[in-house]
VEXPA-137630 format. One record per residue (C-alpha): x, z, y; residue number from 1. Coordinates in steps of 0.2 Angstrom, whole numbers, plus 2048, in hexadecimal, padded with zeros to 3 digits. Each point is the difference from the previous one (the first is absolute). Example, Ala and Ser with C-alpha at 12.3 -4.5 7.8 and 13.67 -1.06 7.14 Angstrom:
<pafis>
xx = 83E zz = 827 yy = 7EA k = 1
xx = 806 zz = 7FD yy = 811 k = 2
</pafis>
This chain:
<pafis>
xx = 800 zz = 801 yy = 800 k = 1
xx = 806 zz = 7FD yy = 812 k = 2
xx = 806 zz = 80D yy = 80B k = 3
xx = 7F4 zz = 806 yy = 80A k = 4
xx = 803 zz = 803 yy = 812 k = 5
xx = 7FB zz = 810 yy = 809 k = 6
xx = 7F6 zz = 7FC yy = 810 k = 7
xx = 7F9 zz = 808 yy = 810 k = 8
xx = 7F4 zz = 7FB yy = 80C k = 9
xx = 802 zz = 807 yy = 810 k = 10
xx = 7F2 zz = 7FC yy = 80D k = 11
xx = 7EF zz = 803 yy = 7F7 k = 12
xx = 7F3 zz = 7F7 yy = 80B k = 13
xx = 7FA zz = 7F1 yy = 801 k = 14
xx = 808 zz = 7F2 yy = 7F2 k = 15
xx = 808 zz = 80F yy = 7F8 k = 16
xx = 7F0 zz = 803 yy = 7F1 k = 17
xx = 804 zz = 7ED yy = 7FD k = 18
xx = 813 zz = 802 yy = 7FF k = 19
xx = 7FB zz = 810 yy = 7F3 k = 20
xx = 7F5 zz = 7F5 yy = 7F7 k = 21
xx = 80B zz = 7EF yy = 7FE k = 22
xx = 810 zz = 80B yy = 7FB k = 23
xx = 7F8 zz = 80C yy = 7F4 k = 24
xx = 7FB zz = 7F0 yy = 7F7 k = 25
xx = 812 zz = 7FA yy = 7FC k = 26
xx = 807 zz = 808 yy = 7F2 k = 27
xx = 811 zz = 801 yy = 807 k = 28
xx = 7FB zz = 80B yy = 810 k = 29
xx = 7FE zz = 813 yy = 800 k = 30
xx = 7F8 zz = 807 yy = 810 k = 31
xx = 808 zz = 810 yy = 800 k = 32
xx = 7FA zz = 807 yy = 812 k = 33
xx = 7F3 zz = 7FE yy = 810 k = 34
xx = 809 zz = 802 yy = 80F k = 35
xx = 7F7 zz = 803 yy = 811 k = 36
xx = 802 zz = 809 yy = 813 k = 37
xx = 7F0 zz = 807 yy = 7FB k = 38
xx = 803 zz = 80B yy = 7F0 k = 39
xx = 7EE zz = 803 yy = 7FC k = 40
xx = 7FC zz = 7ED yy = 801 k = 41
xx = 810 zz = 7FC yy = 7F5 k = 42
xx = 7F8 zz = 80C yy = 7F3 k = 43
xx = 7F0 zz = 7F9 yy = 7FF k = 44
xx = 809 zz = 7EF yy = 7FE k = 45
xx = 80A zz = 805 yy = 7F1 k = 46
xx = 7F0 zz = 808 yy = 7F7 k = 47
xx = 7F7 zz = 7F1 yy = 802 k = 48
xx = 80C zz = 7F6 yy = 7FA k = 49
xx = 806 zz = 80A yy = 7F2 k = 50
xx = 812 zz = 804 yy = 809 k = 51
xx = 80A zz = 80F yy = 7FC k = 52
xx = 808 zz = 806 yy = 80F k = 53
xx = 7FA zz = 800 yy = 813 k = 54
xx = 80A zz = 803 yy = 80D k = 55
xx = 7FF zz = 805 yy = 814 k = 56
xx = 80E zz = 7F6 yy = 808 k = 57
xx = 80D zz = 7F3 yy = 7F8 k = 58
xx = 80E zz = 80A yy = 804 k = 59
xx = 7F9 zz = 80E yy = 7F3 k = 60
xx = 7FE zz = 7F0 yy = 7F3 k = 61
xx = 812 zz = 7F9 yy = 802 k = 62
xx = 806 zz = 812 yy = 7FE k = 63
xx = 7F7 zz = 801 yy = 7EE k = 64
xx = 807 zz = 7EE yy = 7FF k = 65
xx = 7F9 zz = 7FE yy = 7EC k = 66
xx = 7FA zz = 7ED yy = 805 k = 67
xx = 809 zz = 7EF yy = 802 k = 68
xx = 7F5 zz = 7F7 yy = 80C k = 69
xx = 7F4 zz = 801 yy = 80D k = 70
xx = 7F1 zz = 7F7 yy = 805 k = 71
xx = 800 zz = 802 yy = 815 k = 72
xx = 7EE zz = 7FF yy = 806 k = 73
xx = 801 zz = 809 yy = 810 k = 74
xx = 7FB zz = 7FA yy = 80E k = 75
xx = 80B zz = 7F2 yy = 808 k = 76
xx = 809 zz = 80A yy = 80F k = 77
xx = 805 zz = 80C yy = 7F0 k = 78
xx = 807 zz = 7F4 yy = 7F5 k = 79
xx = 811 zz = 7FF yy = 808 k = 80
xx = 804 zz = 812 yy = 801 k = 81
xx = 7F9 zz = 803 yy = 7F0 k = 82
xx = 808 zz = 7F3 yy = 7F7 k = 83
xx = 812 zz = 802 yy = 807 k = 84
xx = 7FD zz = 812 yy = 7F8 k = 85
xx = 7FC zz = 7F9 yy = 7EE k = 86
xx = 80E zz = 7F2 yy = 803 k = 87
xx = 80A zz = 811 yy = 804 k = 88
xx = 7FD zz = 807 yy = 7F1 k = 89
xx = 804 zz = 7F2 yy = 7F6 k = 90
xx = 7ED zz = 7FD yy = 7FB k = 91
xx = 7F9 zz = 7EE yy = 7FE k = 92
xx = 7F3 zz = 7FB yy = 80B k = 93
xx = 7F0 zz = 7F3 yy = 800 k = 94
xx = 7F9 zz = 802 yy = 812 k = 95
xx = 7EF zz = 7FC yy = 805 k = 96
xx = 801 zz = 7F2 yy = 810 k = 97
xx = 806 zz = 7FF yy = 80C k = 98
xx = 810 zz = 806 yy = 7FE k = 99
xx = 800 zz = 807 yy = 811 k = 100
xx = 7F9 zz = 7FD yy = 810 k = 101
xx = 80E zz = 7F6 yy = 806 k = 102
xx = 80E zz = 7F4 yy = 7FC k = 103
xx = 80E zz = 80D yy = 804 k = 104
xx = 7F9 zz = 80D yy = 7F7 k = 105
xx = 7FE zz = 7F4 yy = 7EF k = 106
xx = 811 zz = 7FC yy = 802 k = 107
xx = 807 zz = 810 yy = 7FF k = 108
xx = 7F4 zz = 804 yy = 7F1 k = 109
xx = 809 zz = 7EE yy = 7F7 k = 110
xx = 810 zz = 808 yy = 806 k = 111
xx = 7FF zz = 811 yy = 7F7 k = 112
xx = 7F6 zz = 7F8 yy = 7F0 k = 113
xx = 80F zz = 7F3 yy = 7FC k = 114
xx = 80D zz = 80D yy = 804 k = 115
xx = 7F9 zz = 80C yy = 7F3 k = 116
xx = 7FC zz = 7F3 yy = 7F5 k = 117
xx = 7ED zz = 806 yy = 7FC k = 118
xx = 7F3 zz = 7F7 yy = 7FA k = 119
xx = 7F5 zz = 7FB yy = 80E k = 120
xx = 7F0 zz = 7F6 yy = 803 k = 121
xx = 7F2 zz = 7FF yy = 80D k = 122
xx = 7ED zz = 7FE yy = 7FA k = 123
xx = 7FC zz = 7EE yy = 807 k = 124
xx = 7F0 zz = 801 yy = 7F7 k = 125
xx = 7FB zz = 7EC yy = 802 k = 126
xx = 810 zz = 7FD yy = 7F3 k = 127
xx = 7F4 zz = 807 yy = 7F4 k = 128
xx = 7F6 zz = 7EF yy = 801 k = 129
xx = 801 zz = 7F6 yy = 7F1 k = 130
xx = 7FD zz = 7F0 yy = 80C k = 131
xx = 80F zz = 803 yy = 80C k = 132
xx = 80C zz = 803 yy = 7F3 k = 133
xx = 7FC zz = 7F0 yy = 7F5 k = 134
xx = 7FE zz = 7F6 yy = 811 k = 135
xx = 815 zz = 806 yy = 803 k = 136
xx = 806 zz = 7FC yy = 7EE k = 137
xx = 7F7 zz = 7ED yy = 802 k = 138
xx = 809 zz = 7FF yy = 812 k = 139
xx = 811 zz = 805 yy = 7F8 k = 140
xx = 7FE zz = 7F6 yy = 7F2 k = 141
xx = 7FD zz = 7F1 yy = 80D k = 142
xx = 7EE zz = 7FC yy = 7FC k = 143
xx = 7FB zz = 7FD yy = 813 k = 144
xx = 810 zz = 7F7 yy = 806 k = 145
xx = 808 zz = 806 yy = 810 k = 146
xx = 7F4 zz = 80B yy = 80C k = 147
xx = 7FB zz = 7F9 yy = 80E k = 148
xx = 7F3 zz = 80B yy = 807 k = 149
xx = 7F5 zz = 811 yy = 7FD k = 150
xx = 7F0 zz = 804 yy = 804 k = 151
xx = 7FB zz = 813 yy = 800 k = 152
xx = 7F5 zz = 810 yy = 806 k = 153
xx = 7FB zz = 811 yy = 7FB k = 154
xx = 7EE zz = 803 yy = 806 k = 155
xx = 7F6 zz = 810 yy = 800 k = 156
xx = 7EF zz = 804 yy = 806 k = 157
xx = 7FD zz = 812 yy = 803 k = 158
xx = 801 zz = 801 yy = 813 k = 159
xx = 7EF zz = 7F4 yy = 7FD k = 160
xx = 7F9 zz = 807 yy = 7F1 k = 161
xx = 7FD zz = 810 yy = 7F7 k = 162
xx = 805 zz = 7FD yy = 7EE k = 163
xx = 80F zz = 80D yy = 802 k = 164
xx = 7F8 zz = 80B yy = 80B k = 165
xx = 7FA zz = 803 yy = 812 k = 166
xx = 812 zz = 7FD yy = 80A k = 167
xx = 7F8 zz = 808 yy = 80E k = 168
xx = 7FE zz = 810 yy = 7F9 k = 169
xx = 80C zz = 801 yy = 7F0 k = 170
xx = 813 zz = 807 yy = 803 k = 171
xx = 807 zz = 7F4 yy = 7F5 k = 172
xx = 7FC zz = 7F2 yy = 80D k = 173
xx = 800 zz = 808 yy = 80F k = 174
xx = 811 zz = 803 yy = 7FF k = 175
xx = 807 zz = 7EE yy = 7FB k = 176
xx = 7FA zz = 7FA yy = 810 k = 177
xx = 80A zz = 80D yy = 80A k = 178
xx = 813 zz = 801 yy = 805 k = 179
xx = 800 zz = 810 yy = 803 k = 180
xx = 7FB zz = 805 yy = 7F0 k = 181
xx = 80D zz = 7F5 yy = 7F6 k = 182
xx = 7F8 zz = 7ED yy = 7FF k = 183
xx = 809 zz = 7F1 yy = 802 k = 184
xx = 7EE zz = 7F6 yy = 800 k = 185
xx = 7FE zz = 7F4 yy = 7F6 k = 186
xx = 810 zz = 7FB yy = 7FC k = 187
xx = 807 zz = 80F yy = 7FD k = 188
xx = 7F2 zz = 803 yy = 7F4 k = 189
xx = 7FE zz = 7F0 yy = 7F6 k = 190
xx = 80B zz = 7F3 yy = 806 k = 191
xx = 811 zz = 808 yy = 7F5 k = 192
xx = 7F2 zz = 7F9 yy = 7F2 k = 193
xx = 7FF zz = 7EF yy = 805 k = 194
xx = 812 zz = 7FD yy = 806 k = 195
xx = 807 zz = 806 yy = 7F2 k = 196
xx = 7F2 zz = 7F5 yy = 7F6 k = 197
xx = 808 zz = 7F0 yy = 80B k = 198
xx = 811 zz = 804 yy = 7FB k = 199
xx = 7FF zz = 805 yy = 7EE k = 200
xx = 7F4 zz = 7F2 yy = 7FC k = 201
xx = 80C zz = 7F4 yy = 809 k = 202
xx = 80F zz = 804 yy = 7FC k = 203
xx = 804 zz = 800 yy = 810 k = 204
xx = 804 zz = 80D yy = 80F k = 205
xx = 7FA zz = 7FD yy = 812 k = 206
xx = 80C zz = 7FA yy = 80B k = 207
xx = 7F8 zz = 7FD yy = 80F k = 208
xx = 7EF zz = 807 yy = 806 k = 209
xx = 7F3 zz = 801 yy = 810 k = 210
xx = 7F3 zz = 80E yy = 800 k = 211
xx = 7EF zz = 802 yy = 80C k = 212
xx = 7F9 zz = 813 yy = 7FD k = 213
xx = 7ED zz = 804 yy = 807 k = 214
xx = 7F6 zz = 80F yy = 803 k = 215
xx = 7EE zz = 7FF yy = 801 k = 216
xx = 7F5 zz = 80D yy = 80C k = 217
xx = 7F7 zz = 80B yy = 7F2 k = 218
xx = 7F9 zz = 80E yy = 80A k = 219
xx = 7FE zz = 806 yy = 812 k = 220
xx = 80F zz = 804 yy = 808 k = 221
xx = 808 zz = 7FA yy = 7F2 k = 222
xx = 802 zz = 80F yy = 7F5 k = 223
xx = 7F5 zz = 80A yy = 7F4 k = 224
xx = 806 zz = 815 yy = 803 k = 225
xx = 812 zz = 7FF yy = 7FE k = 226
xx = 801 zz = 7F1 yy = 7F8 k = 227
xx = 806 zz = 7F4 yy = 80E k = 228
xx = 7FD zz = 7EC yy = 7FA k = 229
xx = 811 zz = 7F9 yy = 804 k = 230
xx = 807 zz = 7F6 yy = 7F0 k = 231
xx = 7FE zz = 7EE yy = 7FC k = 232
xx = 7F1 zz = 7FA yy = 7F7 k = 233
xx = 806 zz = 7EE yy = 7FC k = 234
xx = 810 zz = 7F7 yy = 800 k = 235
xx = 804 zz = 7EF yy = 7FD k = 236
xx = 811 zz = 7FB yy = 7FD k = 237
xx = 808 zz = 7EF yy = 801 k = 238
xx = 812 zz = 800 yy = 7F4 k = 239
xx = 80C zz = 7F4 yy = 7F9 k = 240
xx = 807 zz = 806 yy = 7EE k = 241
xx = 812 zz = 7FD yy = 7FE k = 242
xx = 7FF zz = 7F1 yy = 7F8 k = 243
xx = 7F6 zz = 7F7 yy = 811 k = 244
xx = 7ED zz = 802 yy = 7F8 k = 245
xx = 7F6 zz = 806 yy = 80F k = 246
xx = 7F1 zz = 80C yy = 7FC k = 247
xx = 7F2 zz = 80A yy = 808 k = 248
xx = 7FF zz = 810 yy = 7FC k = 249
xx = 7EF zz = 80C yy = 804 k = 250
xx = 7F8 zz = 811 yy = 7FF k = 251
xx = 7F1 zz = 806 yy = 807 k = 252
xx = 7F3 zz = 80D yy = 7FD k = 253
xx = 7F5 zz = 7F9 yy = 809 k = 254
xx = 7FD zz = 7F2 yy = 7F0 k = 255
xx = 7ED zz = 801 yy = 7FE k = 256
xx = 7FD zz = 7FA yy = 7EE k = 257
xx = 810 zz = 806 yy = 7F9 k = 258
xx = 801 zz = 811 yy = 7F8 k = 259
xx = 813 zz = 7FE yy = 7FB k = 260
xx = 807 zz = 7F1 yy = 7FE k = 261
xx = 810 zz = 7F9 yy = 800 k = 262
xx = 803 zz = 7ED yy = 800 k = 263
xx = 812 zz = 7F6 yy = 7FE k = 264
xx = 800 zz = 7EC yy = 801 k = 265
xx = 810 zz = 7FB yy = 7FA k = 266
xx = 802 zz = 7EC yy = 804 k = 267
xx = 810 zz = 7F7 yy = 7F7 k = 268
xx = 803 zz = 7ED yy = 7FD k = 269
xx = 7FB zz = 800 yy = 7F1 k = 270
xx = 7F1 zz = 80B yy = 801 k = 271
xx = 7F7 zz = 810 yy = 804 k = 272
xx = 7FD zz = 811 yy = 7FD k = 273
xx = 7F0 zz = 80A yy = 805 k = 274
xx = 801 zz = 812 yy = 7FC k = 275
xx = 7F3 zz = 80C yy = 804 k = 276
xx = 7FF zz = 812 yy = 7FC k = 277
xx = 7F8 zz = 811 yy = 806 k = 278
xx = 803 zz = 812 yy = 7F7 k = 279
xx = 7F8 zz = 7FC yy = 7F3 k = 280
xx = 804 zz = 7EE yy = 7F8 k = 281
xx = 807 zz = 7F1 yy = 808 k = 282
xx = 801 zz = 7ED yy = 7FA k = 283
xx = 80A zz = 7F0 yy = 800 k = 284
xx = 7F9 zz = 7EF yy = 805 k = 285
xx = 80E zz = 7F0 yy = 7FE k = 286
xx = 7FF zz = 7F0 yy = 806 k = 287
xx = 80E zz = 7F6 yy = 7F7 k = 288
xx = 803 zz = 7EE yy = 7F7 k = 289
xx = 7F1 zz = 7F5 yy = 802 k = 290
xx = 7F6 zz = 80D yy = 807 k = 291
xx = 809 zz = 7FD yy = 810 k = 292
xx = 7F8 zz = 7EE yy = 802 k = 293
xx = 7EE zz = 809 yy = 800 k = 294
xx = 804 zz = 80E yy = 807 k = 295
xx = 7FA zz = 80B yy = 7F1 k = 296
xx = 805 zz = 813 yy = 7FE k = 297
xx = 801 zz = 807 yy = 7ED k = 298
xx = 7FC zz = 812 yy = 7FC k = 299
xx = 811 zz = 803 yy = 7F9 k = 300
xx = 800 zz = 810 yy = 7F2 k = 301
xx = 80D zz = 80E yy = 804 k = 302
xx = 808 zz = 80D yy = 7F4 k = 303
xx = 7FD zz = 812 yy = 802 k = 304
xx = 80F zz = 805 yy = 80D k = 305
xx = 804 zz = 814 yy = 7FE k = 306
xx = 7FC zz = 80B yy = 80E k = 307
xx = 80C zz = 807 yy = 80C k = 308
xx = 802 zz = 811 yy = 7F6 k = 309
xx = 804 zz = 7F9 yy = 7F2 k = 310
xx = 80D zz = 7F5 yy = 809 k = 311
xx = 805 zz = 810 yy = 805 k = 312
xx = 802 zz = 806 yy = 7EE k = 313
xx = 80A zz = 7F2 yy = 7F9 k = 314
xx = 80B zz = 801 yy = 810 k = 315
xx = 805 zz = 811 yy = 7FA k = 316
xx = 802 zz = 7FD yy = 7EE k = 317
xx = 80B zz = 7F0 yy = 806 k = 318
xx = 809 zz = 80D yy = 80E k = 319
xx = 7FE zz = 7F0 yy = 80A k = 320
xx = 7F7 zz = 800 yy = 812 k = 321
xx = 7F0 zz = 7F6 yy = 7FE k = 322
xx = 7F7 zz = 7F2 yy = 80A k = 323
xx = 7FC zz = 805 yy = 80D k = 324
xx = 80D zz = 80A yy = 806 k = 325
xx = 802 zz = 80C yy = 80E k = 326
xx = 80A zz = 7F1 yy = 808 k = 327
xx = 7F3 zz = 7F3 yy = 7FD k = 328
xx = 7F3 zz = 80D yy = 808 k = 329
xx = 80E zz = 802 yy = 80D k = 330
xx = 7FF zz = 7EE yy = 805 k = 331
xx = 7ED zz = 7FF yy = 800 k = 332
xx = 800 zz = 810 yy = 80C k = 333
xx = 80E zz = 7F6 yy = 80D k = 334
xx = 7F4 zz = 7F1 yy = 7FF k = 335
xx = 7F3 zz = 80B yy = 805 k = 336
xx = 808 zz = 807 yy = 80C k = 337
xx = 806 zz = 7F0 yy = 809 k = 338
xx = 7ED zz = 7F9 yy = 801 k = 339
xx = 7FE zz = 80F yy = 80D k = 340
xx = 810 zz = 7FA yy = 809 k = 341
xx = 7F9 zz = 7EF yy = 800 k = 342
xx = 7EF zz = 804 yy = 807 k = 343
xx = 807 zz = 808 yy = 80D k = 344
xx = 80A zz = 7F4 yy = 805 k = 345
xx = 7F6 zz = 7F2 yy = 7FC k = 346
xx = 80D zz = 7F6 yy = 7F9 k = 347
xx = 807 zz = 7FA yy = 7EC k = 348
xx = 80C zz = 80C yy = 7FA k = 349
xx = 80D zz = 7FC yy = 7F4 k = 350
xx = 800 zz = 80E yy = 7F1 k = 351
xx = 813 zz = 7FE yy = 7FA k = 352
xx = 7FB zz = 801 yy = 7EE k = 353
xx = 807 zz = 7F9 yy = 7EF k = 354
xx = 7F8 zz = 7F2 yy = 7F9 k = 355
xx = 7FA zz = 804 yy = 7F0 k = 356
xx = 7F4 zz = 80E yy = 7F9 k = 357
xx = 807 zz = 80A yy = 7F2 k = 358
xx = 7F3 zz = 800 yy = 7F0 k = 359
xx = 801 zz = 80F yy = 7F5 k = 360
xx = 811 zz = 807 yy = 7FB k = 361
xx = 7FD zz = 800 yy = 7EB k = 362
xx = 7F1 zz = 7F7 yy = 7F4 k = 363
xx = 7F3 zz = 80B yy = 800 k = 364
xx = 7F5 zz = 7FC yy = 7F2 k = 365
xx = 7EF zz = 7F9 yy = 804 k = 366
xx = 7F8 zz = 802 yy = 7F1 k = 367
xx = 802 zz = 815 yy = 801 k = 368
</pafis>
């Protein structure tokens, strides 16, 4: 039987329950502790998920030390200090997105992780979509030829519908509209996913970008209670990829009729790929060969792909950093940071990023 890797979950709100469920299903993982700054919450979480220990601070957990790796699902602004503590203790880290609140902090985490030689990954969840993984395989195999254009968007509509609750009364949505509460708007919230979707799917970095952002009036006086609505609601980007291809990337919370939809179309000289994904499923349509002449798109079967939790478990077993790595997430963060500069300066900016987006560092059994 494969060695079991002992895992703690740091931060027990939000997505932590999902991680407990998915890591708990893996034969090579044993979740040994829950950690939260609120000890009562940590205890409740541990009891709910059958976890033996609970700690009220990361310092206590590190002092105990009987673990190999950590899931860092703390709030965004806590990722850097807590991850650096874990790295200093020699622990491998699976960090929630974004890796950090800016590129400088993200790179500090990259450099620390790489210097320490710890296995590191970031949970860019739409890598779990089987369609984007199959699309990347087809791109790498040259099945659509050189890429010449991309069209991508990530569309939500919780500002126009109440399908996820009423944003006017629920704190979990109100804070996402307020800079003073830690939000960077739709760009910071979901932009990281669609930019990773584009660059991973094409295998190409964004070499230049121009971004426009818009904040719309949503309430009298621009605020509800302590929440001032001053972050971007919609973003439109024009990009050039590393091979010279052009593209557009859009994201919005005002996309009525879309719940949580990512779309990416990759146009090549020999064919095209059309990918759709949400948090539950994905699909891939292909236009190649004779179908090019009739503009016919065929639904293409895609093998199931392992979730990022399994990728991290496999990375631990291999002793290799998996993908998406800290470095990859930092590069996406650099792109996000430059969008704010581009919007403020109203101009195209170079990113200074490399040309090829890496795929997994090790082979993973897709039948598992």
